[in-house]
N, C-alpha and C positions, 0 to 999 in steps of 0.2 A: 504561618499561623493564621487560622480562620478568625476574622473579626465578627462576622455576622452572616447568617443565612436567612433569606426571605423565601417563604413558600406560599403559593396560591393555588388552590383547587387541586391538591394532591391527596388522594385517598379521602379520609374523613376530615382533613384539614382544609378549612375554607381559606383562611389567610392567617399567617403567623410570621413573626420575626424572632429569630433566635440570636440574642446578643451572647457572644462566646468570649473571645479574648484569651489571655494567658491563663495558665494554671489548670485546675481540675474542674470541669463542668459536669454535673450530674443532671440527667434528664429523667424525670419520673412522671407518673400519671396513672389514671385508672386503666384497667384492662379495656381495650377497645377504643381508647382515647386517641390513639394514633402515634404512640411513641416511636414505633418502628418506622413510621413515615419520615421521621427526622433522618434516620440512617438511609432510608430509600432516597430521600432528596439529596443527601450528600453523595450517595453512589451515582446518581444521575449527573451531578456536577463533575464527577470523576470519570465519566464516559461509559458507565454501565448501560446495558441494554434497556431500552424503554418499551413499555407496552401500554396500549391505550386503556387497559383495564385499571390503571392506577389513577386515572383522571376522576375527579370528584363527580358524583352523579349530578347531572343537569348542567355541567360545564362543557365547553368545547375544547379546552386545553388546560394543561397544568404548566405552571411557570415557576422555576426555581432560580434564585440568584445568590451568589456567594461573594463575599469580599474577603480577600486575603492580604496579609502583609508579607511581602517577599523581598529578597535582596535585589535592589535595582540593577546590579551587574552580575547576577547569578545565572545559573543554568535555566531556571524558570523564565526569567526575563528574556533570555536569548531565544527560547522557544516561542514565547509570546510574540516577540518581534518578527521571527521567521513566519509566523502565521498571519502577520499583518496587524496584530493588535498593539496596544500601547498601555503602559502603566501610568497611573496618576501618582507621580512621586514613587513611593514604594507600595502603592495599593494596586492590586490586581482584582478585576471583576470578571467572574465567570458566570455564564447564564445557560440555561437549558429550558426549552419548551417542548412539551409533548402534545401533539394534536390528536383529536379524536379518531381520525382515520389511521392512526398508527405512526405517522411520520414524526420526526424529531428534528429540532434545530438547536445549534449551539452557538454561543458567542464567547469570544476570548478577547479580553481587553477592548471591548466596544466594537469588535468586528466579527462578522459571521465566519465560522470555521467548521471544518469537518468534526464530527463527534470524536473521531480518533485522536484529535489533538487534546481533548479533555483527558483521555486515557493516558496519553504521554505525560501530560503535566501532573496527573494524579500520582504517578510513580515518585515524583519529587515532593509532593505536598502532604500525602496522608497514607497511613497504614490503617486499614479498616478490618476489624475482626468482628465476626458475628458467630452465631451458633453453628452456621454452616462451616465456618473455619475450624471449629472443633472437630467436625467430621473429616475435614480436609487434612488436619494434622495427623490423622491416622494413616495417610498415604505416604509411601516411600518418597514420592516426588516432593511433597511438602516438607518432609523431614530433611531431605538433602538441601532444599532451598533454604531452610532455616539455618542449617550448619554453614552453608555458603555465605549467608548474610553475616553470621557471627565472624566468619573468617576475615571480613573487612574488604577495603577498597583494593589493596594490592592483589588479593586473591581474585577479586572480580576482574581486574585487568588481565591477570594470567588466564582466567577462564575465557575471557573474550579472545585472547590470542589463540588459545587452544581451539575454540569453536571456528575461528577463521581458517586455521590449518586443517581441521577436521572436514570443514565444508569443501575445501579445495581437494582434499584426498578423495572424498566421496564423488565429487564431480569428475575428477580424472579417472577414477576407477570405473565409473559408469561408462565413460566414453571408451575406455579400453575394452570393457566387456562387450560393448556393441560392436566394435571393430573386429574383435576376435570371433564373436558369434556369427557375424554376417560376412566373414571372409570370403566364402565361396560365392555368395550372391553378389558381393561387390566385385569379385574377380570377373564373373560373367558380365556384369554391367560394364566393366571397363573394356572387355573385349568387344561388346556390342557397340559401345561408344566409339572405340577406335576404328571399327569398320565403317560406321556411319560418317565419322569425320573424314576418313580417307576417301570415301565416295564423294563427299562434297568438295574436298580440296582438289580432287582429280578434275572435276568439272569447272571449278573456279567461277561460280556464278557472280554476276555483278548486279547491284540494285537497279531495277528498271529495265534490265536486259530483255526480259520476256516481252514487255510492251514494245520495245524497239524492234525485236525480231518479228512480232506479229505485223507491225506496219511494213517492215521490209518484205515479208512473205507476200503480203497483199500487193505490193508494188511489182514484185517479180512475177507473180501469177498473171497480172494484167499488163505485161510489158509491151506486147504488140499493140494493144489498144491505146496505151499511153503514147507509144511512138507515133502511131497514125494521127492521133488527135493533135499532138504537138507539131507534127509536120504540116498538117493542114492549117493550123493556126499561124505558123511561121510564114507559110506561103501567102496567107491572106494579109499579113502585115507588111511583108517585104519580100516580094518575089525576086529570085536571084537572076532571072533572064533579063537581058537588056531591052528587050522589045515588049515586055509585059507591063502594061500600064494600068492593070486592073487591081493591083494591090493597094492596100490602104495608104501606104506611104506615098505612092505615086499620085493617088487621088487628092491627098491633102496638099501635095506640092502644086498640083494643077489648080486647086481652089485658091491657094495663097497667091499664085501668080496672077490670077484673074482679078483678085481684089487689089493687089499692089498696082495693077495697070490703071485703075480708075480712082485711086485714093486721092489724087490731086484734085479731083472734082468733088469729093466728099470726105473730109478728114475723119468723120466718125467711123469709117471702115478700117482705119489704121489699127486700132486695138484688136479688131477681129482678125486682121491679117497676122498681127503679132501672136495672137492666141493659137492660130493655125501653126505658126512656126514652133511654138512650145509643144503643141500636140505632136508635131512631126518628130521632135526630139524624144518625147516620151515613147512614141511608137517604135522609134529606132532602138531605144533601150530595151523595150519589151521583146522586140524581135531578137536582139542579142541574147537575152536571157533564155528564150526558147531555143536558140541555136546551141547555147551551152548545155541546156537540159538534154537536147537530142544527142549531143556528143557524149553526155555522161551515161546514157543508156547502154549497158553492156550488151553486146550482141550475143554473148554466151551466157544469158540469164538463166538458162536451164540448170547448168551445173551449180551456179550460186544459189538458186532456189533449193536444190537438193541439199546443199550444205546448211542452209538456214533451217530447213525442216528437220534435219538431223539434230541440230543444236536445240531447237524447240522441244524435240522429243526428250532429250537429256534433261532439260530444265523441268519439263512436265513431270518426269519421274521424281525429281527432287521435291517438287511441290506436293505430289501425292503422298510422299513419305513424311515430309517435315512441314507441310503447309498449314493453313490453306493458301499462303502466298509465298512467292519467292523470297521476300524479305524474312519470313519466318524461318526458312531454310538457312539463310545467311546468319540470322540471329542464333539459330541452333548451333552453328559452327563455333560461335563465340562462347556461349554458355556451356556447350558440350566439352569444349577444350578445357575450360576452367574445371569442370567436374572431373574430366579424365585426369588432369594433373593432380587433383585431390586424391583420386583413387590410386593413381600410380605411386603416390607418396605414402600409401597405407603402411607399407612395411617400415618406412622411416618413422611414421607417426606412432606405430605400435611400439617400436623400440624406445622412442622418446617418452611415450606415456608410461611404459613400464619403469623407466628410470625415475620419472616424476612421481609415480605411485610409490615406489620404494622409498624415495626421499621423504615424501609426505608421511608415509606410515612411520618411518623412523622418528620424525619430528612429533607425530601424534603420540607415539609411545613415550618419548622423553617428557613431553608436556603433561601427559596423563599421570606419569609417575610423580611429577612435582605436585600436581593437584592432589594426588592421593596422600603424599607426605604432609601437605599443609592441612588437609581435611583430618587426617589421623591425629595430628598434634592439637588441632582446635577442637576435635571431638572430645578429648579428655578434659580440656579447659571448660568447654560448654557444659559438659555433664556435671563437673564439680560445682560450677557456679549455680546451675539450675537446681541442683540438689540442695545447696545452701539456701536458696530462695524458698524452696518448698518447705524447709524446716520452719521458716518464718510464716508460712501460709498454713499452719496447723497440720502439716504432714512431716513431723519431726523425724520419723523413722523411714521416710521414703528415700529411695535412691534412683537416680536416673543414670542410665548408661547409654552412650552414643557409640555405635559400632560403625566402622568403615570396612566393608568387605569387597574383595575383588570380584567383579562380574566376568562373565565368559567372553564378552565382546566389548568393543569400544562404542560409546554413544556420544551424542553431541555435548554431554556434560562430563565426559571422562569415562573411567572404567571402574567406578565405585558404586556400590549399593550402600546407602546410609539407612540405619535403623535406630529408632529411639525405643529403649526398653525401660519400663517402670517397675520397680519393686516397691509396692506401696508400704510395706512394713517388713521388719526383720523376720526372716524365716519364710517369707512368701517368695514365690517364684518370680523372677524377672521376666515379664512378658512384653511383647510389642504393644505400643500404644494402640495399634489398630485392633487388638484382640482382647485386651484385658482391662483397659482403663474405663472408668465410668465417666459420665458427663461432667460431674463435679471435679473429678481428678483431672480431666482434660482441661477444664477451665483454669485450674490452678497451674498446671504445667504450662499452658499457653501464656498466662500472665507472668509466670516466672521467667519464661524465655524472653518475653518482651522487655521485662525489667533488666535482664542481663544484657540484651543486645542494644538497648536504647542508648547507652553511653557512647557507642560508636556508630550509631545510625544517623544518617544525615536528614532523614525525614522528620519534619518538625511537629507533626500531629498524629496522635493515635486515637482511634475511635473503637470503642468496644460496645457491641450490642448484646446486652444480657449474657455476657460470658460468665456471670455469677450464678447462672441457673444451676440448681441442684446442690447449692451450698447454703450455709446459714451459720448463725451463731458466731463462735470465735473465728471460724474460717472466713466468714464474710467480713469481719472486722479486719482481719489480716489482708484480705483482698483490697479493701478500701485503703488501708495503710500503704500497701505497695503501689496502688494507683496514685496516691498522693506523692509518694516518693518519685514515681516516674514523671509526675507533672512538674518536678523541679527542673528537669532538663528538657521537657517537651510539653506541648499542649495535649491534654488528655480530655476526651469527651466520652462519657459512659451513659448508655441507656440502661437503667437498672430498676428493679422492683424491691431492692433491699435497702432499708434505712441504714444498716451498718456500713454499706458502701457509700451511700449518698452523704452520710455525715462528714466525710472527709473532703467533700467538694468545697471549692472556694467560690463556685458559681452554681446556683441551683435553679434549674428551669423546670416548670411543670406544664405538661400538656393538659389543657382543660377541655372537658367535653360539655357542650350545651345541647339540649334537646328542644326542638321546636316542631311539633307534629311528628312526621316520619323522617325528618331531616336532622342529621347530627352534624354539628359543626364544631371543630376543635381549633383552639388557638394555643399560644404559648405565652406564659407569663414568668417573669423573673421573680424569685421569692427572696424576701428579706424578713428578718425579725420574727414576729409571731406567725406570719404566713408560712415561713419555712418550718417552724416548730410544729404547726398544725399539719403540714404535709408529712413530716417525719412521723407524727403520731398516727396518721392514716396508714402509712407504710407498715408501722409496727403492729397496729391492732385493727386496722380497718375503720377506726372511728377517729375522725379528726378533732373531735371536741372532748374526748374522754380525758378526765383529769389525770388518771393514771398513765394514759398514753402520752399526754403532754409532758408529764413529769419524766417519763422514760425517755422521751425525745430530747428534752433539755439535758438529761444526764448523758445520753449518747453523744450529743454534740460536744459537750464538755470533755468527754473521754477522747473523742476524735482529736480535739484541739491539743489535748495533753500528749497523746501518742504521736502526733505529727510534729511535735517540737523536738 
């Protein structure tokens, strides 16, 4: 239930506060005062699209805030907590601001949230009907949705199950269609992949192998130069002839012996002699390494070079096809193998999908039949109850018929086409609401439907925006009476221009228009006593101070109280 709505800088409304609460609230006011802005504000709190044109002239943003009483442990509270918001006991605060550049912001339970969250919460909080909904009621979709609402929660659960199965059926059928349609292309792709993978597997490339082979080829190409340089270096370090004393090792030994001979005369030469000994060891180790290097040089390097170049040519071919690097070719082997396995399993997958599609379709057929049976049974009940309500809304001879017919294919909502037909009086032809009903008749049909459905509807608030357009007199009184009846089980908020409807309200709000120069500012005031009688007189005659109008207003209020008891 909505406790209060606060509005700032929305349309012609500068600043207003709407105290609502339980029961039946009527919102009235002069033409152009901004009554519809009240419904616009509520729509924004429920996630409807915002446009910068709704911001009051001269302001940079419009701000709307609403306070609701909700169940602390209900579905609304759970969604608020999921969005990061909090309740204050059982009170929920929703907010929406619309900026001049067109952007919009939402708050849920004190925390910023996507506007879509307001829309999700709105499904649990409010049913909003405007004159546009009268036009929408003419559509087959809206009529089916109305019947589905009447069918109740168990039907909704069955419809949800059907939609899940239907979605899986469509997904599997789509995949099957693609596999069958692309069979030849996928077959060619598999053959090409198999050949490419076979080529790579035959060569068996290793990561980094191309760099290693490049270095090996460079070494083998310059083998004689390497051998000569290593031999000369080895001879310089440690000549193998016994009489050659010109190598480095011999010279160091000679220098060490000379120093050791005179060390007893100067001890400071001792460390130098020891250093020469260490140098001799290092030179000997280097000479050994060069000797091993020379031994490792294959005398038959030409044949090895030929083999290396052949291997490099094979790897270069892979790089050209699958590169730009050898690693790319190796990666292609992994990804291509996985894709080839998928393609090779096509026949198995096709058979599996065909079996799944057949199973899905059988389940869809079964569930759709159950949906049709429930809709057909509820169509009769809904038509009977709406017809009874229309009799009380000054259409005593009207008859509503709800038909459920089989459509040619299955849809996300089943295999039914739902139609509402209205026979306005005996002897008239029953015609679809979309073709024959007037605006006033649609208003009464809509109200009759809501009164019928309200008893089983979990939504606590109903908002009607001038759905009484096109009616008056006794019909308007009956509309007010039915709205009062609806307000016994739900909160009802009605924007109206009819005194006959407003007379049944337990809470009367008036949108007041003040003029100051070229600027019009509207606000909202709660009416009591003589103020309400004066507003009722204005609605009846256009003159708030007319004695006859005031008398008529008092009489109308007394009549409403008597009829509502």
